[in-house]
C-alpha angles and dihedrals in degrees: 000000000000116000135189126204117196113205123041098208124112096297096040091050092050093047093049090047091053093047093048090057093055117103092216093055113086099174137022125187119194113199132186139161086241103068093193092054091050092049094047093047092048092048091050092053092048090051091050091050094037089226136087095252101139130053126193134228137184114237137167100209091206091061101092097190094048091046094052090047093053093045092054110095092034125099097209140015130206120198113213096168129101114302096248090070096052100087093054091046092049090053091048091051091054090050091049093046097244133138109242139208134167142182093249120200105171128068096209093051092046092054091052090050093049089051085069089062098103091049090050092049092052088056094047092249138132124220119193120179125184098038100151131092102297112028096028115034091030091049093052091049092045092053090049092051091052090051092048093048092053106271097287131068142174090230146358112200127185124192119181140156145155110223139177111254089223107032122208127201152285097031098012089216141106129198111261100168142009113334089216089056092048093053091046089056091051097042109039130072119272116233115215143155117252120179087348096304130107113248136165122226136179118275121244092038140119095036115197135174119257128197131192129167115269096024137083118250111294132195127237126201140164120274132171129269102015097107093048107170096347096102094053093042093052101032108136092013100064122045100205127017127170145142120220129192119233122224139153112275117284097025096104093053091050094050091043089060090057089047093051091051089057094245092139093053118124092207108115119234130195114238108182106302093342127088114201140156115235090232090058091054092046090051090057093046095046091048089053098042102035101041112110139146093210116130113276138188133217119216125190135168124176116190135187120192129192121169104303096345123095127182125184145177115207129190131181112178127177137201113284107230096190098059098023089233110144122229092247090052091050095047097040108033098035095055088050090050091049093049093049091050089050091050092052096043093050093243084128102063106194119083125218125028111011124211113207095214095047111029108035113090099238097199093056091042092052091049090054092050091049091050087058092054097255108136118210113181122209121207134177127191140178127216099022149028127293090232 
């Protein structure tokens, strides 16, 4: 198969690296608006693999004609650029005749992509948004837990976070993925199931403590986007469904202060001769203050509860010193790479819009994750919670 990755940042690099290692993949193209970044990322992968497996290309993802032209000749495309470009790229992929996946990040954009499902099916194509960590990996695991617990559950709870191994104040956080995606999580409503019905609530709310072996007490709170299509898929079958972000204690209150001051607003304001949206300024500041190459860790637990039965998947993944691939890159970009390869190979049977929790074969997906050295532990218990 011939695959294209658009975006040569952290996630695009990691996805292309994973694809280039796969025996079934004969060609990988890594494209970016910054030609130098694309060339350097491709060269780094080829050095790691000691073989010329990845080529680079220059692409402005907003140029529809150029995007379609580059996509042609590829079997599948992965978008690893900010979420607001994904709808245009999905449409371009359908025009070019390519299967398409992306890292998601915004509920509104994802719904618009899935609305292209019938068009994709007519063309014999598969379109899968939200293929990262959460949503993505967590969605696949959540769907599998609901199947294993009998199709109905009292609750489906997802806890996930990328954290510095050695946190530094005052925010005790470092940037592990797109700053635009991070702000979207903090600023937009969270969609959940409550008493079996879909509701939206404010982000940065309902803080609870979270404990996992080997770590100090953490805090968990609602953020946007993590549940993706889970609430609609399980409405009426699951009583409570949510995804909460994990951070070191105190982080949510600090970010909530920024939220309450309106610093994540997209409404532009005039400051002297300059017009700027507060969110744009916060993106620049967070990129400056939160960027770090210090070792990090990704923690995830997905739980399903039904009466006295509790099932859970747990993952703790750390920075890989040998390859320099961060944990968040491994657990976000590699699941997306796996899903795209499954779309192209036909391992995912349905055509059209693909739902992670419903359409991705979990057993095969878990085998692929295990083969990459990412351990996901399954536990089942009676008479109490998995937490």
